[in-house]
TIGU-637728 format. One record per atom (N, C-alpha, C, O): residue number from 1; residue in one letter; chain; atom name; x, y, z. Coordinates in Angstrom, 3 decimals. Layout:
BEGIN
{rec NUM a A CA {X Y Z}}
...
This chain:
BEGIN
{rec 1 m A N {-148.490 -93.351 22.739}}
{rec 1 m A CA {-148.434 -92.072 23.156}}
{rec 1 m A C {-148.862 -91.586 24.803}}
{rec 1 m A O {-149.964 -91.752 25.325}}
{rec 2 l A N {-147.788 -91.019 25.357}}
{rec 2 l A CA {-148.151 -91.160 26.907}}
{rec 2 l A C {-148.066 -89.724 27.220}}
{rec 2 l A O {-147.005 -89.179 26.916}}
{rec 3 k A N {-149.120 -88.904 27.851}}
{rec 3 k A CA {-149.577 -87.603 27.957}}
{rec 3 k A C {-148.541 -87.371 29.232}}
{rec 3 k A O {-148.140 -88.176 30.074}}
{rec 4 d A N {-148.199 -85.638 29.007}}
{rec 4 d A CA {-147.550 -85.144 30.730}}
{rec 4 d A C {-148.598 -85.863 31.827}}
{rec 4 d A O {-149.775 -86.174 31.647}}
{rec 5 r A N {-147.722 -86.027 33.086}}
{rec 5 r A CA {-148.392 -86.963 33.968}}
{rec 5 r A C {-148.036 -85.968 35.353}}
{rec 5 r A O {-147.753 -84.782 35.186}}
{rec 6 s A N {-148.080 -86.538 36.615}}
{rec 6 s A CA {-147.753 -85.836 38.041}}
{rec 6 s A C {-146.502 -87.096 38.005}}
{rec 6 s A O {-146.504 -88.244 37.562}}
{rec 7 a A N {-145.568 -86.341 38.631}}
{rec 7 a A CA {-144.245 -87.366 38.899}}
{rec 7 a A C {-144.189 -87.543 40.446}}
{rec 7 a A O {-143.394 -88.320 40.975}}
{rec 8 n A N {-145.114 -86.747 41.173}}
{rec 8 n A CA {-145.254 -87.161 42.693}}
{rec 8 n A C {-146.707 -87.022 42.884}}
{rec 8 n A O {-147.469 -87.054 41.917}}
{rec 9 s A N {-147.169 -86.849 44.238}}
{rec 9 s A CA {-148.188 -87.216 44.777}}
{rec 9 s A C {-149.303 -86.298 44.962}}
{rec 9 s A O {-150.497 -86.561 45.106}}
{rec 10 d A N {-148.468 -84.729 44.921}}
{rec 10 d A CA {-149.167 -83.605 44.859}}
{rec 10 d A C {-149.286 -82.834 44.139}}
{rec 10 d A O {-149.611 -81.665 44.351}}
{rec 11 n A N {-148.932 -83.585 42.671}}
{rec 11 n A CA {-149.147 -82.628 41.353}}
{rec 11 n A C {-148.133 -81.404 40.853}}
{rec 11 n A O {-148.151 -80.666 39.867}}
{rec 12 s A N {-147.235 -81.537 42.006}}
{rec 12 s A CA {-146.067 -80.308 42.032}}
{rec 12 s A C {-145.419 -80.339 40.612}}
{rec 12 s A O {-145.576 -79.566 39.667}}
{rec 13 l A N {-144.560 -81.581 40.749}}
{rec 13 l A CA {-144.089 -82.063 39.682}}
{rec 13 l A C {-144.772 -82.363 38.256}}
{rec 13 l A O {-145.991 -82.478 38.133}}
{rec 14 i A N {-144.086 -82.448 37.457}}
{rec 14 i A CA {-144.849 -82.718 36.550}}
{rec 14 i A C {-143.992 -83.999 35.286}}
{rec 14 i A O {-143.231 -83.461 34.481}}
{rec 15 a A N {-144.083 -84.922 35.220}}
{rec 15 a A CA {-143.719 -86.017 34.266}}
{rec 15 a A C {-143.615 -85.905 32.618}}
{rec 15 a A O {-144.467 -86.539 31.995}}
{rec 16 r A N {-142.756 -85.239 31.950}}
{rec 16 r A CA {-143.029 -84.806 30.583}}
{rec 16 r A C {-143.549 -86.254 29.760}}
{rec 16 r A O {-143.303 -87.366 30.228}}
{rec 17 g A N {-144.286 -86.059 28.497}}
{rec 17 g A CA {-145.548 -87.366 27.931}}
{rec 17 g A C {-144.360 -87.553 26.929}}
{rec 17 g A O {-143.413 -86.767 26.928}}
{rec 18 y A N {-144.464 -88.924 25.833}}
{rec 18 y A CA {-143.707 -88.914 24.499}}
{rec 18 y A C {-145.055 -89.157 23.426}}
{rec 18 y A O {-146.273 -89.052 23.573}}
{rec 19 l A N {-144.197 -89.523 22.321}}
{rec 19 l A CA {-144.646 -90.684 21.769}}
{rec 19 l A C {-143.692 -91.263 20.842}}
{rec 19 l A O {-142.651 -90.809 20.368}}
{rec 20 l A N {-144.494 -92.751 20.644}}
{rec 20 l A CA {-143.307 -93.158 20.341}}
{rec 20 l A C {-143.684 -94.331 18.492}}
{rec 20 l A O {-144.530 -95.222 18.412}}
{rec 21 d A N {-142.973 -93.982 17.626}}
{rec 21 d A CA {-143.277 -94.897 17.009}}
{rec 21 d A C {-141.992 -95.945 16.427}}
{rec 21 d A O {-140.815 -95.765 16.114}}
{rec 22 d A N {-143.104 -97.361 16.482}}
{rec 22 d A CA {-142.257 -98.721 16.461}}
{rec 22 d A C {-142.812 -99.147 15.480}}
{rec 22 d A O {-144.003 -98.932 15.255}}
{rec 23 l A N {-141.526 -100.292 14.202}}
{rec 23 l A CA {-142.242 -100.933 13.051}}
{rec 23 l A C {-141.622 -101.836 13.263}}
{rec 23 l A O {-140.525 -101.760 13.816}}
{rec 24 t A N {-142.333 -103.283 12.759}}
{rec 24 t A CA {-142.127 -104.343 12.812}}
{rec 24 t A C {-142.741 -105.092 11.225}}
{rec 24 t A O {-143.835 -104.764 10.765}}
{rec 25 v A N {-142.055 -105.862 10.710}}
{rec 25 v A CA {-141.929 -106.240 9.605}}
{rec 25 v A C {-141.491 -108.101 9.762}}
{rec 25 v A O {-140.376 -108.335 10.229}}
{rec 26 n A N {-142.418 -109.357 9.352}}
{rec 26 n A CA {-141.972 -110.476 9.372}}
{rec 26 n A C {-142.591 -110.835 7.535}}
{rec 26 n A O {-143.344 -110.221 6.780}}
{rec 27 y A N {-141.864 -112.023 7.423}}
{rec 27 y A CA {-142.350 -112.334 6.139}}
{rec 27 y A C {-141.856 -113.968 6.627}}
{rec 27 y A O {-140.799 -114.376 7.109}}
{rec 28 t A N {-143.128 -114.659 6.261}}
{rec 28 t A CA {-142.781 -115.983 6.682}}
{rec 28 t A C {-143.290 -116.915 5.641}}
{rec 28 t A O {-144.399 -116.829 5.115}}
{rec 29 k A N {-142.018 -118.174 5.288}}
{rec 29 k A CA {-142.641 -118.835 4.358}}
{rec 29 k A C {-142.432 -120.741 5.064}}
{rec 29 k A O {-141.879 -121.041 6.123}}
{rec 30 m A N {-143.130 -121.789 3.972}}
{rec 30 m A CA {-142.864 -123.028 5.119}}
{rec 30 m A C {-141.663 -122.835 5.434}}
{rec 30 m A O {-141.793 -121.969 6.299}}
{rec 31 r A N {-140.352 -123.071 5.324}}
{rec 31 r A CA {-139.540 -123.235 6.419}}
{rec 31 r A C {-138.288 -122.434 7.086}}
{rec 31 r A O {-137.310 -122.816 7.729}}
{rec 32 f A N {-138.725 -121.211 6.671}}
{rec 32 f A CA {-138.231 -120.104 7.133}}
{rec 32 f A C {-139.139 -118.587 8.091}}
{rec 32 f A O {-140.332 -118.876 7.990}}
{rec 33 e A N {-139.072 -117.742 8.588}}
{rec 33 e A CA {-139.260 -116.397 8.875}}
{rec 33 e A C {-138.067 -115.513 9.038}}
{rec 33 e A O {-137.107 -115.804 9.751}}
{rec 34 i A N {-138.175 -114.440 8.352}}
{rec 34 i A CA {-137.223 -113.392 8.562}}
{rec 34 i A C {-138.073 -111.705 8.829}}
{rec 34 i A O {-139.066 -111.351 8.192}}
{rec 35 g A N {-137.519 -111.034 9.695}}
{rec 35 g A CA {-138.210 -110.409 10.310}}
{rec 35 g A C {-137.391 -108.822 10.421}}
{rec 35 g A O {-136.181 -108.762 10.205}}
{rec 36 l A N {-138.056 -107.793 10.716}}
{rec 36 l A CA {-136.999 -106.755 10.690}}
{rec 36 l A C {-137.795 -105.775 11.892}}
{rec 36 l A O {-138.974 -105.595 11.589}}
{rec 37 e A N {-137.377 -105.101 13.208}}
{rec 37 e A CA {-138.128 -104.844 14.484}}
{rec 37 e A C {-137.024 -103.066 14.282}}
{rec 37 e A O {-135.839 -102.883 14.557}}
{rec 38 i A N {-137.834 -102.292 13.838}}
{rec 38 i A CA {-137.452 -101.079 14.441}}
{rec 38 i A C {-137.737 -100.303 15.831}}
{rec 38 i A O {-138.798 -99.690 15.715}}
{rec 39 q A N {-137.353 -100.182 16.673}}
{rec 39 q A CA {-137.852 -99.156 17.755}}
{rec 39 q A C {-137.248 -97.717 17.739}}
{rec 39 q A O {-136.099 -97.407 17.424}}
{rec 40 n A N {-138.293 -96.882 18.158}}
{rec 40 n A CA {-137.948 -95.286 18.087}}
{rec 40 n A C {-137.965 -94.944 16.805}}
{rec 40 n A O {-137.349 -93.880 16.734}}
{rec 41 l A N {-138.337 -95.267 15.744}}
{rec 41 l A CA {-138.383 -94.992 14.633}}
{rec 41 l A C {-137.656 -93.653 13.742}}
{rec 41 l A O {-136.976 -93.620 12.717}}
{rec 42 f A N {-138.153 -92.621 14.661}}
{rec 42 f A CA {-138.186 -91.022 14.124}}
{rec 42 f A C {-137.114 -90.461 15.281}}
{rec 42 f A O {-136.866 -89.259 15.196}}
{rec 43 n A N {-136.366 -91.304 16.496}}
{rec 43 n A CA {-135.303 -91.101 16.979}}
{rec 43 n A C {-135.483 -90.033 18.157}}
{rec 43 n A O {-134.629 -89.288 18.637}}
{rec 44 a A N {-137.138 -90.198 18.564}}
{rec 44 a A CA {-137.355 -89.024 19.618}}
{rec 44 a A C {-136.732 -89.372 20.418}}
{rec 44 a A O {-136.440 -90.532 20.711}}
{rec 45 k A N {-136.275 -87.912 21.145}}
{rec 45 k A CA {-136.027 -87.825 22.477}}
{rec 45 k A C {-136.786 -88.179 23.593}}
{rec 45 k A O {-137.796 -87.486 23.708}}
{rec 46 w A N {-136.637 -89.002 24.422}}
{rec 46 w A CA {-137.848 -89.172 25.389}}
{rec 46 w A C {-137.529 -89.684 26.668}}
{rec 46 w A O {-136.406 -90.186 26.709}}
{rec 47 q A N {-138.177 -89.712 27.737}}
{rec 47 q A CA {-137.554 -90.006 28.866}}
{rec 47 q A C {-138.330 -91.655 29.599}}
{rec 47 q A O {-139.511 -91.973 29.463}}
{rec 48 d A N {-137.682 -92.146 30.054}}
{rec 48 d A CA {-138.439 -93.330 30.354}}
{rec 48 d A C {-139.113 -93.464 31.375}}
{rec 48 d A O {-140.339 -93.373 31.322}}
{rec 49 a A N {-138.334 -93.754 32.736}}
{rec 49 a A CA {-138.316 -93.713 34.133}}
{rec 49 a A C {-138.457 -92.260 34.476}}
{rec 49 a A O {-137.520 -91.487 34.276}}
{rec 50 q A N {-139.830 -91.785 35.090}}
{rec 50 q A CA {-139.421 -90.166 35.827}}
{rec 50 q A C {-140.293 -90.377 36.599}}
{rec 50 q A O {-141.410 -90.833 36.358}}
{rec 51 y A N {-139.670 -89.934 37.986}}
{rec 51 y A CA {-140.178 -89.831 39.479}}
{rec 51 y A C {-139.791 -88.250 40.120}}
{rec 51 y A O {-139.416 -87.295 39.440}}
{rec 52 q A N {-139.968 -88.262 41.425}}
{rec 52 q A CA {-139.717 -87.150 42.217}}
{rec 52 q A C {-138.157 -87.378 42.925}}
{rec 52 q A O {-138.159 -88.540 43.332}}
{rec 53 v A N {-137.200 -86.914 43.149}}
{rec 53 v A CA {-136.121 -86.751 43.853}}
{rec 53 v A C {-135.686 -85.876 44.716}}
{rec 53 v A O {-136.009 -84.805 44.202}}
{rec 54 t A N {-135.033 -85.596 45.935}}
{rec 54 t A CA {-135.010 -84.394 46.312}}
{rec 54 t A C {-133.006 -85.118 46.870}}
{rec 54 t A O {-132.714 -86.116 47.528}}
{rec 55 s A N {-132.165 -84.141 46.275}}
{rec 55 s A CA {-131.057 -84.369 46.499}}
{rec 55 s A C {-130.146 -83.090 47.044}}
{rec 55 s A O {-130.366 -82.008 46.501}}
{rec 56 k A N {-129.385 -83.137 47.831}}
{rec 56 k A CA {-128.515 -81.637 48.001}}
{rec 56 k A C {-126.801 -81.874 47.934}}
{rec 56 k A O {-126.148 -82.640 48.642}}
{rec 57 r A N {-126.402 -81.151 47.072}}
{rec 57 r A CA {-125.182 -80.738 47.047}}
{rec 57 r A C {-124.098 -80.664 48.101}}
{rec 57 r A O {-124.680 -80.673 49.186}}
{rec 58 k A N {-123.259 -80.620 48.217}}
{rec 58 k A CA {-122.219 -80.265 49.097}}
{rec 58 k A C {-122.154 -78.670 49.541}}
{rec 58 k A O {-122.054 -78.171 50.661}}
{rec 59 n A N {-122.242 -78.116 48.340}}
{rec 59 n A CA {-122.583 -76.278 48.796}}
{rec 59 n A C {-123.790 -75.806 48.878}}
{rec 59 n A O {-124.023 -74.724 49.417}}
{rec 60 e A N {-124.973 -76.785 48.199}}
{rec 60 e A CA {-125.817 -76.013 48.427}}
{rec 60 e A C {-126.449 -76.418 50.144}}
{rec 60 e A O {-126.284 -77.309 50.977}}
{rec 61 p A N {-127.363 -74.945 49.981}}
{rec 61 p A CA {-127.713 -74.655 51.674}}
{rec 61 p A C {-129.012 -75.522 52.079}}
{rec 61 p A O {-129.251 -76.042 53.169}}
{rec 62 v A N {-129.765 -75.534 50.929}}
{rec 62 v A CA {-130.916 -76.456 51.057}}
{rec 62 v A C {-131.146 -77.367 50.120}}
{rec 62 v A O {-130.638 -77.093 49.033}}
{rec 63 p A N {-131.940 -78.687 50.198}}
{rec 63 p A CA {-132.211 -79.726 49.050}}
{rec 63 p A C {-132.768 -79.337 47.919}}
{rec 63 p A O {-133.222 -78.207 47.745}}
{rec 64 v A N {-132.769 -80.288 47.042}}
{rec 64 v A CA {-133.198 -79.469 45.810}}
{rec 64 v A C {-134.934 -80.890 45.632}}
{rec 64 v A O {-134.760 -82.107 45.701}}
{rec 65 v A N {-135.885 -80.452 45.490}}
{rec 65 v A CA {-136.635 -81.489 44.267}}
{rec 65 v A C {-137.314 -81.208 43.088}}
{rec 65 v A O {-138.117 -80.367 42.684}}
{rec 66 d A N {-136.610 -82.386 42.581}}
{rec 66 d A CA {-136.703 -82.451 41.147}}
{rec 66 d A C {-137.198 -83.482 40.834}}
{rec 66 d A O {-137.496 -84.369 41.634}}
{rec 67 v A N {-137.406 -83.537 39.295}}
{rec 67 v A CA {-137.957 -84.889 38.376}}
{rec 67 v A C {-136.326 -85.616 37.992}}
{rec 67 v A O {-135.296 -85.121 37.534}}
{rec 68 s A N {-136.620 -86.727 38.343}}
{rec 68 s A CA {-135.266 -88.098 37.989}}
{rec 68 s A C {-135.416 -88.851 36.690}}
{rec 68 s A O {-136.523 -89.381 36.607}}
{rec 69 f A N {-135.016 -88.954 36.162}}
{rec 69 f A CA {-135.438 -89.895 35.032}}
{rec 69 f A C {-134.314 -91.010 34.096}}
{rec 69 f A O {-133.121 -90.716 34.179}}
{rec 70 t A N {-134.554 -91.807 33.540}}
{rec 70 t A CA {-134.169 -92.575 32.432}}
{rec 70 t A C {-133.834 -92.056 31.288}}
{rec 70 t A O {-134.830 -91.498 30.828}}
{rec 71 p A N {-132.649 -91.921 30.367}}
{rec 71 p A CA {-133.259 -91.783 28.879}}
{rec 71 p A C {-133.742 -92.860 28.458}}
{rec 71 p A O {-133.505 -94.045 28.691}}
{rec 72 g A N {-134.723 -92.108 27.557}}
{rec 72 g A CA {-135.587 -93.766 26.318}}
{rec 72 g A C {-134.542 -94.301 25.306}}
{rec 72 g A O {-133.681 -93.579 24.804}}
{rec 73 i A N {-134.656 -95.367 25.097}}
{rec 73 i A CA {-134.111 -95.722 24.183}}
{rec 73 i A C {-133.772 -95.074 22.475}}
{rec 73 i A O {-134.887 -94.980 21.961}}
{rec 74 p A N {-132.843 -94.674 21.585}}
{rec 74 p A CA {-132.655 -93.862 20.898}}
{rec 74 p A C {-133.130 -95.343 19.641}}
{rec 74 p A O {-133.189 -96.572 19.620}}
{rec 75 f A N {-133.337 -94.303 18.872}}
{rec 75 f A CA {-133.173 -95.251 17.044}}
{rec 75 f A C {-132.497 -96.619 17.139}}
{rec 75 f A O {-131.367 -96.633 17.626}}
{rec 76 f A N {-133.142 -97.984 16.663}}
{rec 76 f A CA {-132.489 -98.805 17.506}}
{rec 76 f A C {-133.178 -100.044 16.179}}
{rec 76 f A O {-134.399 -100.202 16.171}}
{rec 77 a A N {-132.518 -100.645 15.392}}
{rec 77 a A CA {-132.687 -101.799 14.457}}
{rec 77 a A C {-132.274 -103.534 15.027}}
{rec 77 a A O {-131.276 -103.981 15.593}}
{rec 78 n A N {-133.330 -104.064 14.645}}
{rec 78 n A CA {-132.877 -105.625 14.996}}
{rec 78 n A C {-133.469 -106.319 14.056}}
{rec 78 n A O {-133.341 -107.543 14.019}}
């Protein structure tokens, strides 16, 4: 679990927290091992890297400061 936190130095932007559940199961016998790993077991929507960015589109009069993010990994079994 990662709580909400500051996305910049003056605490004016907040990076959202998230909770992820993963599952790992392994079975080992004398000469072999079999395993299953599931990431993001409940398919939570989360944002991985979150940080402040300043951008200005062609038709915007002033730059916009906001939080940019990388989407988190969805449900994945391996």
